N, CA, C, O and CB atoms as a CASP TS submission, in Angstrom:
PFRMAT TS
TARGET T0000
AUTHOR 0000-0000-0000
METHOD Language model
MODEL 1
PARENT N/A
ATOM      1  N   MET     1       1.094  -1.080   0.156  1.00  0.00           N
ATOM      2  CA  MET     1       0.269  -0.222  -0.007  1.00  0.00           C
ATOM      3  C   MET     1       0.874   1.029   0.065  1.00  0.00           C
ATOM      4  O   MET     1       1.844   1.091   0.820  1.00  0.00           O
ATOM      5  CB  MET     1      -0.681  -0.389   0.766  1.00  0.00           C
ATOM      6  N   ARG     2       0.499   2.203  -0.622  1.00  0.00           N
ATOM      7  CA  ARG     2       0.923   3.516  -0.570  1.00  0.00           C
ATOM      8  C   ARG     2       1.182   4.314   0.514  1.00  0.00           C
ATOM      9  O   ARG     2       0.234   4.288   1.300  1.00  0.00           O
ATOM     10  CB  ARG     2       0.219   4.089  -1.127  1.00  0.00           C
ATOM     11  N   LYS     3       2.051   4.986   0.855  1.00  0.00           N
ATOM     12  CA  LYS     3       2.161   5.792   2.120  1.00  0.00           C
ATOM     13  C   LYS     3       1.005   7.132   1.563  1.00  0.00           C
ATOM     14  O   LYS     3       1.110   7.599   0.429  1.00  0.00           O
ATOM     15  CB  LYS     3       4.097   6.341   2.510  1.00  0.00           C
ATOM     16  N   LEU     4       0.221   7.493   2.294  1.00  0.00           N
ATOM     17  CA  LEU     4      -0.140   9.007   1.995  1.00  0.00           C
ATOM     18  C   LEU     4       0.614  10.393   3.280  1.00  0.00           C
ATOM     19  O   LEU     4       1.143  10.308   4.389  1.00  0.00           O
ATOM     20  CB  LEU     4      -2.129   8.979   2.087  1.00  0.00           C
ATOM     21  N   ILE     5       0.293  11.471   2.408  1.00  0.00           N
ATOM     22  CA  ILE     5       1.486  12.555   2.852  1.00  0.00           C
ATOM     23  C   ILE     5       0.118  13.041   3.722  1.00  0.00           C
ATOM     24  O   ILE     5      -1.023  12.895   3.283  1.00  0.00           O
ATOM     25  CB  ILE     5       2.480  13.865   1.432  1.00  0.00           C
ATOM     26  N   TYR     6       0.478  13.727   5.211  1.00  0.00           N
ATOM     27  CA  TYR     6       0.020  14.472   5.740  1.00  0.00           C
ATOM     28  C   TYR     6       1.308  15.476   6.426  1.00  0.00           C
ATOM     29  O   TYR     6       2.464  15.161   6.707  1.00  0.00           O
ATOM     30  CB  TYR     6      -0.926  13.772   6.498  1.00  0.00           C
ATOM     31  N   VAL     7       0.549  16.877   6.569  1.00  0.00           N
ATOM     32  CA  VAL     7       1.287  17.627   7.564  1.00  0.00           C
ATOM     33  C   VAL     7       0.959  17.615   9.129  1.00  0.00           C
ATOM     34  O   VAL     7      -0.219  17.576   9.486  1.00  0.00           O
ATOM     35  CB  VAL     7       1.194  18.923   7.145  1.00  0.00           C
ATOM     36  N   GLY     8       1.990  17.650  10.056  1.00  0.00           N
ATOM     37  CA  GLY     8       1.774  17.827  11.215  1.00  0.00           C
ATOM     38  C   GLY     8       1.937  19.092  11.747  1.00  0.00           C
ATOM     39  O   GLY     8       3.086  19.499  11.573  1.00  0.00           O
ATOM     40  N   TYR     9       1.228  19.852  12.321  1.00  0.00           N
ATOM     41  CA  TYR     9       1.601  20.738  13.031  1.00  0.00           C
ATOM     42  C   TYR     9       1.993  20.632  14.363  1.00  0.00           C
ATOM     43  O   TYR     9       1.537  19.519  14.624  1.00  0.00           O
ATOM     44  CB  TYR     9       0.868  21.426  12.939  1.00  0.00           C
ATOM     45  N   GLY    10       2.609  21.085  15.543  1.00  0.00           N
ATOM     46  CA  GLY    10       2.940  20.965  16.609  1.00  0.00           C
ATOM     47  C   GLY    10       2.083  22.077  17.300  1.00  0.00           C
ATOM     48  O   GLY    10       1.386  22.912  16.723  1.00  0.00           O
ATOM     49  N   ALA    11       2.328  21.881  19.079  1.00  0.00           N
ATOM     50  CA  ALA    11       1.485  22.879  19.388  1.00  0.00           C
ATOM     51  C   ALA    11       2.121  24.366  19.409  1.00  0.00           C
ATOM     52  O   ALA    11       3.301  24.527  19.096  1.00  0.00           O
ATOM     53  CB  ALA    11       0.917  22.518  20.651  1.00  0.00           C
ATOM     54  N   PHE    12       1.423  25.276  19.731  1.00  0.00           N
ATOM     55  CA  PHE    12       1.462  26.561  19.303  1.00  0.00           C
ATOM     56  C   PHE    12       2.253  27.095  18.578  1.00  0.00           C
ATOM     57  O   PHE    12       2.881  28.127  18.816  1.00  0.00           O
ATOM     58  CB  PHE    12       1.467  27.182  20.031  1.00  0.00           C
ATOM     59  N   GLY    13       2.309  26.116  17.163  1.00  0.00           N
ATOM     60  CA  GLY    13       3.208  26.278  15.580  1.00  0.00           C
ATOM     61  C   GLY    13       4.583  26.414  15.821  1.00  0.00           C
ATOM     62  O   GLY    13       5.203  27.378  15.371  1.00  0.00           O
ATOM     63  N   MET    14       5.290  25.249  16.711  1.00  0.00           N
ATOM     64  CA  MET    14       6.493  25.347  17.495  1.00  0.00           C
ATOM     65  C   MET    14       6.985  24.329  16.044  1.00  0.00           C
ATOM     66  O   MET    14       8.150  24.604  15.758  1.00  0.00           O
ATOM     67  CB  MET    14       6.527  24.713  19.466  1.00  0.00           C
ATOM     68  N   ARG    15       6.574  23.590  15.392  1.00  0.00           N
ATOM     69  CA  ARG    15       6.667  22.323  14.665  1.00  0.00           C
ATOM     70  C   ARG    15       5.523  22.296  13.343  1.00  0.00           C
ATOM     71  O   ARG    15       4.314  22.519  13.286  1.00  0.00           O
ATOM     72  CB  ARG    15       6.372  21.062  15.812  1.00  0.00           C
ATOM     73  N   CYS    16       6.523  21.922  12.368  1.00  0.00           N
ATOM     74  CA  CYS    16       5.622  21.643  10.987  1.00  0.00           C
ATOM     75  C   CYS    16       6.364  20.583  10.511  1.00  0.00           C
ATOM     76  O   CYS    16       7.533  20.837  10.218  1.00  0.00           O
ATOM     77  CB  CYS    16       5.484  22.905   9.783  1.00  0.00           C
ATOM     78  N   ASP    17       5.898  19.269  10.338  1.00  0.00           N
ATOM     79  CA  ASP    17       6.805  18.650   9.754  1.00  0.00           C
ATOM     80  C   ASP    17       5.775  17.967   8.524  1.00  0.00           C
ATOM     81  O   ASP    17       4.568  18.208   8.540  1.00  0.00           O
ATOM     82  CB  ASP    17       7.666  17.666  10.819  1.00  0.00           C
ATOM     83  N   LEU    18       6.463  17.007   7.361  1.00  0.00           N
ATOM     84  CA  LEU    18       5.582  16.200   6.816  1.00  0.00           C
ATOM     85  C   LEU    18       5.328  14.894   7.084  1.00  0.00           C
ATOM     86  O   LEU    18       6.420  14.354   7.260  1.00  0.00           O
ATOM     87  CB  LEU    18       5.761  16.230   5.809  1.00  0.00           C
ATOM     88  N   ILE    19       4.481  14.140   7.200  1.00  0.00           N
ATOM     89  CA  ILE    19       3.932  12.801   7.678  1.00  0.00           C
ATOM     90  C   ILE    19       4.105  11.813   6.823  1.00  0.00           C
ATOM     91  O   ILE    19       3.699  12.245   5.745  1.00  0.00           O
ATOM     92  CB  ILE    19       2.584  12.800   7.960  1.00  0.00           C
ATOM     93  N   ARG    20       4.429  10.877   6.711  1.00  0.00           N
ATOM     94  CA  ARG    20       4.534   9.818   5.754  1.00  0.00           C
ATOM     95  C   ARG    20       3.652   7.989   6.182  1.00  0.00           C
ATOM     96  O   ARG    20       4.305   6.974   6.425  1.00  0.00           O
ATOM     97  CB  ARG    20       6.354   9.740   5.636  1.00  0.00           C
ATOM     98  N   CYS    21       2.577   8.041   6.163  1.00  0.00           N
ATOM     99  CA  CYS    21       2.166   7.092   7.020  1.00  0.00           C
ATOM    100  C   CYS    21       1.217   6.145   5.879  1.00  0.00           C
ATOM    101  O   CYS    21       0.904   6.626   4.790  1.00  0.00           O
ATOM    102  CB  CYS    21       1.343   7.811   8.421  1.00  0.00           C
ATOM    103  N   ALA    22       0.800   4.695   6.309  1.00  0.00           N
ATOM    104  CA  ALA    22       0.198   3.860   5.191  1.00  0.00           C
ATOM    105  C   ALA    22      -1.368   4.070   5.975  1.00  0.00           C
ATOM    106  O   ALA    22      -2.382   3.715   5.374  1.00  0.00           O
ATOM    107  CB  ALA    22       0.948   1.977   4.967  1.00  0.00           C
ATOM    108  N   ASP    23      -1.440   4.611   7.212  1.00  0.00           N
ATOM    109  CA  ASP    23      -2.655   4.747   7.877  1.00  0.00           C
ATOM    110  C   ASP    23      -3.050   6.192   8.075  1.00  0.00           C
ATOM    111  O   ASP    23      -2.227   7.081   7.853  1.00  0.00           O
ATOM    112  CB  ASP    23      -2.586   4.055   9.139  1.00  0.00           C
ATOM    113  N   VAL    24      -4.688   6.554   8.622  1.00  0.00           N
ATOM    114  CA  VAL    24      -4.786   7.888   8.656  1.00  0.00           C
ATOM    115  C   VAL    24      -3.863   7.435  10.584  1.00  0.00           C
ATOM    116  O   VAL    24      -3.874   6.524  11.412  1.00  0.00           O
ATOM    117  CB  VAL    24      -6.848   8.762   8.325  1.00  0.00           C
ATOM    118  N   PRO    25      -3.235   8.753  10.382  1.00  0.00           N
ATOM    119  CA  PRO    25      -2.636   9.194  11.859  1.00  0.00           C
ATOM    120  C   PRO    25      -3.675   9.267  12.972  1.00  0.00           C
ATOM    121  O   PRO    25      -4.804   9.748  13.068  1.00  0.00           O
ATOM    122  CB  PRO    25      -1.958  10.689  11.804  1.00  0.00           C
ATOM    123  N   THR    26      -2.929   8.664  13.695  1.00  0.00           N
ATOM    124  CA  THR    26      -4.162   9.119  15.185  1.00  0.00           C
ATOM    125  C   THR    26      -3.322   9.660  16.285  1.00  0.00           C
ATOM    126  O   THR    26      -2.139   9.985  16.180  1.00  0.00           O
ATOM    127  CB  THR    26      -5.139   7.566  16.047  1.00  0.00           C
ATOM    128  N   ALA    27      -4.108   9.725  17.418  1.00  0.00           N
ATOM    129  CA  ALA    27      -3.248  10.565  18.420  1.00  0.00           C
ATOM    130  C   ALA    27      -2.535   9.572  19.471  1.00  0.00           C
ATOM    131  O   ALA    27      -1.636   9.757  20.291  1.00  0.00           O
ATOM    132  CB  ALA    27      -4.240  11.690  19.267  1.00  0.00           C
ATOM    133  N   ALA    28      -3.255   8.511  19.133  1.00  0.00           N
ATOM    134  CA  ALA    28      -2.140   7.332  20.300  1.00  0.00           C
ATOM    135  C   ALA    28      -0.683   7.413  19.222  1.00  0.00           C
ATOM    136  O   ALA    28       0.382   7.615  19.806  1.00  0.00           O
ATOM    137  CB  ALA    28      -2.980   4.928  20.491  1.00  0.00           C
ATOM    138  N   GLU    29      -0.658   7.309  18.189  1.00  0.00           N
ATOM    139  CA  GLU    29       0.807   7.639  17.375  1.00  0.00           C
ATOM    140  C   GLU    29       1.349   8.951  17.075  1.00  0.00           C
ATOM    141  O   GLU    29       2.542   9.029  16.780  1.00  0.00           O
ATOM    142  CB  GLU    29       0.781   7.118  16.059  1.00  0.00           C
ATOM    143  N   TYR    30       0.820   9.712  17.101  1.00  0.00           N
ATOM    144  CA  TYR    30       1.495  10.878  16.842  1.00  0.00           C
ATOM    145  C   TYR    30       0.909  12.105  17.894  1.00  0.00           C
ATOM    146  O   TYR    30       1.419  13.145  17.478  1.00  0.00           O
ATOM    147  CB  TYR    30       1.294  11.203  15.246  1.00  0.00           C
ATOM    148  N   GLY    31       0.197  12.359  18.879  1.00  0.00           N
ATOM    149  CA  GLY    31      -0.694  13.180  19.566  1.00  0.00           C
ATOM    150  C   GLY    31       0.357  13.650  20.588  1.00  0.00           C
ATOM    151  O   GLY    31      -0.031  14.486  21.404  1.00  0.00           O
ATOM    152  N   GLN    32       1.664  13.219  20.661  1.00  0.00           N
ATOM    153  CA  GLN    32       2.620  13.290  21.467  1.00  0.00           C
ATOM    154  C   GLN    32       3.455  14.721  21.004  1.00  0.00           C
ATOM    155  O   GLN    32       3.732  15.722  21.664  1.00  0.00           O
ATOM    156  CB  GLN    32       3.403  11.907  21.413  1.00  0.00           C
ATOM    157  N   ARG    33       3.745  14.348  19.504  1.00  0.00           N
ATOM    158  CA  ARG    33       4.547  15.346  18.433  1.00  0.00           C
ATOM    159  C   ARG    33       3.784  16.314  18.066  1.00  0.00           C
ATOM    160  O   ARG    33       4.307  17.405  17.840  1.00  0.00           O
ATOM    161  CB  ARG    33       5.024  14.741  17.125  1.00  0.00           C
ATOM    162  N   TYR    34       2.595  16.171  17.945  1.00  0.00           N
ATOM    163  CA  TYR    34       1.386  17.043  16.786  1.00  0.00           C
ATOM    164  C   TYR    34      -0.070  17.377  17.654  1.00  0.00           C
ATOM    165  O   TYR    34      -0.772  16.632  18.338  1.00  0.00           O
ATOM    166  CB  TYR    34       0.820  15.763  15.155  1.00  0.00           C
ATOM    167  N   GLY    35      -0.216  19.018  17.270  1.00  0.00           N
ATOM    168  CA  GLY    35      -1.772  18.809  18.130  1.00  0.00           C
ATOM    169  C   GLY    35      -2.685  19.296  17.215  1.00  0.00           C
ATOM    170  O   GLY    35      -3.661  19.982  17.515  1.00  0.00           O
ATOM    171  N   ALA    36      -2.171  18.714  15.362  1.00  0.00           N
ATOM    172  CA  ALA    36      -2.595  19.054  14.845  1.00  0.00           C
ATOM    173  C   ALA    36      -2.532  18.225  13.464  1.00  0.00           C
ATOM    174  O   ALA    36      -1.358  18.473  13.189  1.00  0.00           O
ATOM    175  CB  ALA    36      -2.347  20.055  15.105  1.00  0.00           C
ATOM    176  N   VAL    37      -2.938  17.494  12.513  1.00  0.00           N
ATOM    177  CA  VAL    37      -2.669  17.040  11.356  1.00  0.00           C
ATOM    178  C   VAL    37      -3.270  17.290  10.379  1.00  0.00           C
ATOM    179  O   VAL    37      -4.397  16.887  10.666  1.00  0.00           O
ATOM    180  CB  VAL    37      -2.618  16.088  11.347  1.00  0.00           C
ATOM    181  N   VAL    38      -3.327  17.783   9.148  1.00  0.00           N
ATOM    182  CA  VAL    38      -3.543  17.869   7.762  1.00  0.00           C
ATOM    183  C   VAL    38      -3.622  17.262   6.717  1.00  0.00           C
ATOM    184  O   VAL    38      -2.640  17.455   5.999  1.00  0.00           O
ATOM    185  CB  VAL    38      -3.082  18.313   7.459  1.00  0.00           C
ATOM    186  N   GLY    39      -4.511  16.477   6.227  1.00  0.00           N
ATOM    187  CA  GLY    39      -4.372  15.524   4.980  1.00  0.00           C
ATOM    188  C   GLY    39      -5.127  14.616   4.821  1.00  0.00           C
ATOM    189  O   GLY    39      -6.214  14.517   5.390  1.00  0.00           O
ATOM    190  N   PRO    40      -4.755  13.983   4.187  1.00  0.00           N
ATOM    191  CA  PRO    40      -3.778  13.316   2.903  1.00  0.00           C
ATOM    192  C   PRO    40      -3.668  14.399   1.758  1.00  0.00           C
ATOM    193  O   PRO    40      -4.713  15.010   1.535  1.00  0.00           O
ATOM    194  CB  PRO    40      -4.538  11.782   2.133  1.00  0.00           C
ATOM    195  N   PHE    41      -2.731  14.682   1.111  1.00  0.00           N
ATOM    196  CA  PHE    41      -2.304  14.918   0.187  1.00  0.00           C
ATOM    197  C   PHE    41      -2.544  14.329  -1.045  1.00  0.00           C
ATOM    198  O   PHE    41      -2.575  13.119  -0.821  1.00  0.00           O
ATOM    199  CB  PHE    41      -1.446  14.935   0.442  1.00  0.00           C
ATOM    200  N   ARG    42      -2.721  14.522  -2.167  1.00  0.00           N
ATOM    201  CA  ARG    42      -2.115  14.185  -3.105  1.00  0.00           C
ATOM    202  C   ARG    42      -0.712  14.141  -3.679  1.00  0.00           C
ATOM    203  O   ARG    42      -0.321  13.087  -4.179  1.00  0.00           O
ATOM    204  CB  ARG    42      -2.618  14.582  -3.588  1.00  0.00           C
ATOM    205  N   THR    43      -0.072  15.009  -3.651  1.00  0.00           N
ATOM    206  CA  THR    43       1.583  15.727  -3.703  1.00  0.00           C
ATOM    207  C   THR    43       2.380  16.203  -2.562  1.00  0.00           C
ATOM    208  O   THR    43       2.046  16.851  -1.570  1.00  0.00           O
ATOM    209  CB  THR    43       1.599  17.004  -4.476  1.00  0.00           C
ATOM    210  N   VAL    44       3.366  15.788  -2.891  1.00  0.00           N
ATOM    211  CA  VAL    44       4.179  16.461  -1.361  1.00  0.00           C
ATOM    212  C   VAL    44       4.378  17.904  -1.751  1.00  0.00           C
ATOM    213  O   VAL    44       4.884  18.668  -0.929  1.00  0.00           O
ATOM    214  CB  VAL    44       5.972  15.701  -0.886  1.00  0.00           C
ATOM    215  N   ARG    45       3.900  18.477  -3.339  1.00  0.00           N
ATOM    216  CA  ARG    45       4.182  19.873  -3.429  1.00  0.00           C
ATOM    217  C   ARG    45       3.011  20.543  -3.027  1.00  0.00           C
ATOM    218  O   ARG    45       3.101  21.765  -2.902  1.00  0.00           O
ATOM    219  CB  ARG    45       4.614  20.308  -4.760  1.00  0.00           C
ATOM    220  N   GLY    46       1.846  19.958  -2.782  1.00  0.00           N
ATOM    221  CA  GLY    46       0.883  20.724  -2.194  1.00  0.00           C
ATOM    222  C   GLY    46       1.212  20.662  -0.842  1.00  0.00           C
ATOM    223  O   GLY    46       1.147  21.659  -0.123  1.00  0.00           O
ATOM    224  N   ALA    47       1.697  19.134  -0.283  1.00  0.00           N
ATOM    225  CA  ALA    47       1.644  19.417   1.342  1.00  0.00           C
ATOM    226  C   ALA    47       2.859  20.266   1.689  1.00  0.00           C
ATOM    227  O   ALA    47       2.756  21.173   2.514  1.00  0.00           O
ATOM    228  CB  ALA    47       1.704  17.957   2.304  1.00  0.00           C
ATOM    229  N   GLU    48       4.215  19.942   0.966  1.00  0.00           N
ATOM    230  CA  GLU    48       5.243  21.366   0.933  1.00  0.00           C
ATOM    231  C   GLU    48       4.394  22.813   1.140  1.00  0.00           C
ATOM    232  O   GLU    48       4.848  23.667   1.902  1.00  0.00           O
ATOM    233  CB  GLU    48       6.087  21.500  -0.768  1.00  0.00           C
ATOM    234  N   PHE    49       3.739  22.924   0.759  1.00  0.00           N
ATOM    235  CA  PHE    49       3.145  24.385   0.016  1.00  0.00           C
ATOM    236  C   PHE    49       2.137  24.686   1.754  1.00  0.00           C
ATOM    237  O   PHE    49       2.288  25.492   2.673  1.00  0.00           O
ATOM    238  CB  PHE    49       1.741  24.015  -2.100  1.00  0.00           C
ATOM    239  N   MET    50       1.259  23.689   1.519  1.00  0.00           N
ATOM    240  CA  MET    50       0.633  23.473   3.346  1.00  0.00           C
ATOM    241  C   MET    50       1.568  23.876   4.081  1.00  0.00           C
ATOM    242  O   MET    50       1.113  24.571   4.989  1.00  0.00           O
ATOM    243  CB  MET    50       0.293  21.868   4.015  1.00  0.00           C
ATOM    244  N   ARG    51       2.893  23.745   4.127  1.00  0.00           N
ATOM    245  CA  ARG    51       3.876  23.630   5.273  1.00  0.00           C
ATOM    246  C   ARG    51       4.513  25.006   5.079  1.00  0.00           C
ATOM    247  O   ARG    51       5.027  25.437   6.111  1.00  0.00           O
ATOM    248  CB  ARG    51       4.996  22.285   5.198  1.00  0.00           C
ATOM    249  N   LYS    52       4.590  25.666   4.191  1.00  0.00           N
ATOM    250  CA  LYS    52       5.552  26.727   3.831  1.00  0.00           C
ATOM    251  C   LYS    52       4.615  27.675   4.212  1.00  0.00           C
ATOM    252  O   LYS    52       5.193  28.627   4.736  1.00  0.00           O
ATOM    253  CB  LYS    52       6.170  26.834   2.310  1.00  0.00           C
ATOM    254  N   HIS    53       2.965  27.869   4.156  1.00  0.00           N
ATOM    255  CA  HIS    53       1.935  29.449   3.765  1.00  0.00           C
ATOM    256  C   HIS    53       0.653  28.648   4.039  1.00  0.00           C
ATOM    257  O   HIS    53      -0.411  28.895   3.472  1.00  0.00           O
ATOM    258  CB  HIS    53       1.973  30.325   1.734  1.00  0.00           C
ATOM    259  N   GLY    54       0.803  27.788   4.838  1.00  0.00           N
ATOM    260  CA  GLY    54      -0.897  27.422   5.003  1.00  0.00           C
ATOM    261  C   GLY    54      -1.181  28.306   6.484  1.00  0.00           C
ATOM    262  O   GLY    54      -2.342  28.647   6.710  1.00  0.00           O
ATOM    263  N   ASP    55      -0.274  28.605   7.315  1.00  0.00           N
ATOM    264  CA  ASP    55      -0.455  29.235   8.618  1.00  0.00           C
ATOM    265  C   ASP    55      -1.076  30.818   8.135  1.00  0.00           C
ATOM    266  O   ASP    55      -0.635  31.646   7.337  1.00  0.00           O
ATOM    267  CB  ASP    55       1.156  29.260   9.560  1.00  0.00           C
ATOM    268  N   ASN    56      -1.991  30.808   8.793  1.00  0.00           N
ATOM    269  CA  ASN    56      -2.550  32.101   8.723  1.00  0.00           C
ATOM    270  C   ASN    56      -2.954  32.740   7.518  1.00  0.00           C
ATOM    271  O   ASN    56      -3.173  33.941   7.362  1.00  0.00           O
ATOM    272  CB  ASN    56      -1.768  32.866   9.240  1.00  0.00           C
ATOM    273  N   ASN    57      -3.029  31.847   6.700  1.00  0.00           N
ATOM    274  CA  ASN    57      -3.302  32.144   5.263  1.00  0.00           C
ATOM    275  C   ASN    57      -5.327  31.698   4.586  1.00  0.00           C
ATOM    276  O   ASN    57      -5.968  30.684   4.309  1.00  0.00           O
ATOM    277  CB  ASN    57      -1.872  30.965   4.393  1.00  0.00           C
ATOM    278  N   PRO    58      -5.552  33.136   4.617  1.00  0.00           N
ATOM    279  CA  PRO    58      -7.594  32.559   4.290  1.00  0.00           C
ATOM    280  C   PRO    58      -7.700  31.975   2.768  1.00  0.00           C
ATOM    281  O   PRO    58      -8.737  31.642   2.194  1.00  0.00           O
ATOM    282  CB  PRO    58      -9.097  34.339   4.268  1.00  0.00           C
ATOM    283  N   HIS    59      -6.252  31.930   2.216  1.00  0.00           N
ATOM    284  CA  HIS    59      -6.505  31.369   1.252  1.00  0.00           C
ATOM    285  C   HIS    59      -6.070  29.760   0.874  1.00  0.00           C
ATOM    286  O   HIS    59      -6.347  29.012  -0.063  1.00  0.00           O
ATOM    287  CB  HIS    59      -6.105  32.220   0.530  1.00  0.00           C
ATOM    288  N   CYS    60      -5.411  29.657   1.855  1.00  0.00           N
ATOM    289  CA  CYS    60      -5.079  28.055   2.010  1.00  0.00           C
ATOM    290  C   CYS    60      -5.467  27.605   3.162  1.00  0.00           C
ATOM    291  O   CYS    60      -4.836  27.644   4.219  1.00  0.00           O
ATOM    292  CB  CYS    60      -3.645  27.645   1.924  1.00  0.00           C
ATOM    293  N   ARG    61      -6.575  27.148   2.956  1.00  0.00           N
ATOM    294  CA  ARG    61      -7.485  26.690   4.417  1.00  0.00           C
ATOM    295  C   ARG    61      -7.922  24.941   4.355  1.00  0.00           C
ATOM    296  O   ARG    61      -8.161  24.351   5.408  1.00  0.00           O
ATOM    297  CB  ARG    61      -9.272  27.780   4.469  1.00  0.00           C
ATOM    298  N   THR    62      -7.997  24.124   2.827  1.00  0.00           N
ATOM    299  CA  THR    62      -8.006  22.713   3.206  1.00  0.00           C
ATOM    300  C   THR    62      -6.957  22.440   1.723  1.00  0.00           C
ATOM    301  O   THR    62      -6.477  23.153   0.842  1.00  0.00           O
ATOM    302  CB  THR    62      -9.859  21.835   3.359  1.00  0.00           C
ATOM    303  N   VAL    63      -6.958  20.867   2.105  1.00  0.00           N
ATOM    304  CA  VAL    63      -5.750  20.071   1.271  1.00  0.00           C
ATOM    305  C   VAL    63      -6.382  20.527  -0.315  1.00  0.00           C
ATOM    306  O   VAL    63      -5.457  20.606  -1.124  1.00  0.00           O
ATOM    307  CB  VAL    63      -5.679  17.949   1.628  1.00  0.00           C
ATOM    308  N   ALA    64      -7.359  20.750  -0.751  1.00  0.00           N
ATOM    309  CA  ALA    64      -7.867  21.100  -1.951  1.00  0.00           C
ATOM    310  C   ALA    64      -6.779  22.370  -2.045  1.00  0.00           C
ATOM    311  O   ALA    64      -5.811  22.425  -2.804  1.00  0.00           O
ATOM    312  CB  ALA    64      -9.612  21.402  -1.983  1.00  0.00           C
ATOM    313  N   ASP    65      -7.201  23.374  -1.072  1.00  0.00           N
ATOM    314  CA  ASP    65      -6.570  25.088  -1.944  1.00  0.00           C
ATOM    315  C   ASP    65      -5.011  24.918  -2.007  1.00  0.00           C
ATOM    316  O   ASP    65      -4.371  25.651  -2.761  1.00  0.00           O
ATOM    317  CB  ASP    65      -6.906  26.924  -0.786  1.00  0.00           C
ATOM    318  N   ALA    66      -4.429  24.047  -1.298  1.00  0.00           N
ATOM    319  CA  ALA    66      -3.154  24.004  -1.389  1.00  0.00           C
ATOM    320  C   ALA    66      -2.760  23.387  -2.285  1.00  0.00           C
ATOM    321  O   ALA    66      -1.760  23.822  -2.857  1.00  0.00           O
ATOM    322  CB  ALA    66      -2.633  23.668  -0.506  1.00  0.00           C
ATOM    323  N   GLU    67      -3.255  22.391  -2.667  1.00  0.00           N
ATOM    324  CA  GLU    67      -2.819  21.454  -4.316  1.00  0.00           C
ATOM    325  C   GLU    67      -3.149  22.473  -5.216  1.00  0.00           C
ATOM    326  O   GLU    67      -2.283  22.710  -6.058  1.00  0.00           O
ATOM    327  CB  GLU    67      -3.862  19.825  -4.844  1.00  0.00           C
ATOM    328  N   ARG    68      -4.077  23.074  -5.255  1.00  0.00           N
ATOM    329  CA  ARG    68      -4.389  24.324  -6.274  1.00  0.00           C
ATOM    330  C   ARG    68      -3.277  25.465  -6.634  1.00  0.00           C
ATOM    331  O   ARG    68      -2.664  25.820  -7.641  1.00  0.00           O
ATOM    332  CB  ARG    68      -5.582  25.143  -5.641  1.00  0.00           C
ATOM    333  N   LEU    69      -3.353  25.847  -5.257  1.00  0.00           N
ATOM    334  CA  LEU    69      -2.121  27.041  -5.029  1.00  0.00           C
ATOM    335  C   LEU    69      -0.792  26.352  -5.248  1.00  0.00           C
ATOM    336  O   LEU    69      -0.153  27.036  -6.048  1.00  0.00           O
ATOM    337  CB  LEU    69      -2.078  27.756  -3.362  1.00  0.00           C
ATOM    338  N   ALA    70      -0.212  25.442  -4.928  1.00  0.00           N
ATOM    339  CA  ALA    70       0.952  24.929  -5.324  1.00  0.00           C
ATOM    340  C   ALA    70       0.978  24.856  -6.714  1.00  0.00           C
ATOM    341  O   ALA    70       1.805  25.564  -7.289  1.00  0.00           O
ATOM    342  CB  ALA    70       1.200  23.741  -4.756  1.00  0.00           C
ATOM    343  N   LYS    71       0.072  23.980  -7.523  1.00  0.00           N
ATOM    344  CA  LYS    71       0.167  23.759  -9.018  1.00  0.00           C
ATOM    345  C   LYS    71       0.205  25.278  -9.775  1.00  0.00           C
ATOM    346  O   LYS    71       0.722  25.458 -10.877  1.00  0.00           O
ATOM    347  CB  LYS    71      -1.220  22.803  -9.547  1.00  0.00           C
ATOM    348  N   ARG    72      -0.438  26.324  -8.972  1.00  0.00           N
ATOM    349  CA  ARG    72      -0.394  27.564  -9.766  1.00  0.00           C
ATOM    350  C   ARG    72       0.933  28.125  -9.624  1.00  0.00           C
ATOM    351  O   ARG    72       1.527  28.552 -10.614  1.00  0.00           O
ATOM    352  CB  ARG    72      -1.448  28.584  -9.350  1.00  0.00           C
ATOM    353  N   SER    73       1.418  28.154  -8.518  1.00  0.00           N
ATOM    354  CA  SER    73       2.810  28.675  -8.046  1.00  0.00           C
ATOM    355  C   SER    73       3.962  27.854  -8.978  1.00  0.00           C
ATOM    356  O   SER    73       5.044  28.378  -9.243  1.00  0.00           O
ATOM    357  CB  SER    73       3.036  28.343  -6.259  1.00  0.00           C
ATOM    358  N   SER    74       3.750  27.087  -9.241  1.00  0.00           N
ATOM    359  CA  SER    74       4.737  25.957 -10.011  1.00  0.00           C
ATOM    360  C   SER    74       5.013  26.554 -11.133  1.00  0.00           C
ATOM    361  O   SER    74       6.147  26.898 -11.465  1.00  0.00           O
ATOM    362  CB  SER    74       4.142  24.471 -10.368  1.00  0.00           C
ATOM    363  N   THR    75       3.570  26.781 -12.060  1.00  0.00           N
ATOM    364  CA  THR    75       3.411  27.384 -13.462  1.00  0.00           C
ATOM    365  C   THR    75       3.636  28.682 -13.589  1.00  0.00           C
ATOM    366  O   THR    75       3.702  29.184 -14.712  1.00  0.00           O
ATOM    367  CB  THR    75       2.183  27.220 -13.990  1.00  0.00           C
ATOM    368  N   VAL    76       3.790  29.431 -12.438  1.00  0.00           N
ATOM    369  CA  VAL    76       4.160  30.999 -12.712  1.00  0.00           C
ATOM    370  C   VAL    76       5.239  31.615 -13.329  1.00  0.00           C
ATOM    371  O   VAL    76       6.209  31.705 -12.576  1.00  0.00           O
ATOM    372  CB  VAL    76       4.251  31.595 -11.680  1.00  0.00           C
ATOM    373  N   GLY    77       5.430  32.144 -14.620  1.00  0.00           N
ATOM    374  CA  GLY    77       6.399  32.304 -15.274  1.00  0.00           C
ATOM    375  C   GLY    77       6.785  31.522 -16.588  1.00  0.00           C
ATOM    376  O   GLY    77       7.635  31.852 -17.415  1.00  0.00           O
ATOM    377  N   GLU    78       5.890  30.304 -16.594  1.00  0.00           N
ATOM    378  CA  GLU    78       6.054  29.773 -17.867  1.00  0.00           C
ATOM    379  C   GLU    78       4.718  30.039 -18.941  1.00  0.00           C
ATOM    380  O   GLU    78       3.507  29.980 -18.729  1.00  0.00           O
ATOM    381  CB  GLU    78       6.340  28.233 -17.622  1.00  0.00           C
ATOM    382  N   LYS    79       5.400  30.314 -20.020  1.00  0.00           N
ATOM    383  CA  LYS    79       4.372  30.444 -21.252  1.00  0.00           C
ATOM    384  C   LYS    79       3.604  28.771 -21.881  1.00  0.00           C
ATOM    385  O   LYS    79       4.016  27.612 -21.922  1.00  0.00           O
ATOM    386  CB  LYS    79       5.452  31.248 -22.672  1.00  0.00           C
ATOM    387  N   SER    80       2.228  29.517 -22.318  1.00  0.00           N
ATOM    388  CA  SER    80       1.378  28.379 -22.207  1.00  0.00           C
ATOM    389  C   SER    80       1.296  28.334 -23.692  1.00  0.00           C
ATOM    390  O   SER    80       0.624  27.464 -24.247  1.00  0.00           O
ATOM    391  CB  SER    80      -0.048  28.500 -21.309  1.00  0.00           C
TER
END
C-alpha cells in the first residue's frame, strides 16, 4: 500500500513536518508530537505548500486549496 502524505502541526506553531504513513494518523501515534494533522495530500508539492504557506493564510485552508495554489505557483512564469 502506498504511504499517504500529511502535514503535522506542533503545539503553538513550534513544529511543522511532513508525515508519511500508510493509515490515518491517530492521537495515540502522533499526539505527543503534533497538536493537529492535515491531509492526506495527493502530492508532496501540495503538502510542502501547506507547510510553508498555510499558517494564517485565508486562501489556503484545505488540502484542495493547497494543491491548487501549489500547482499555480509552480507554473507562474511558464508560457502556455
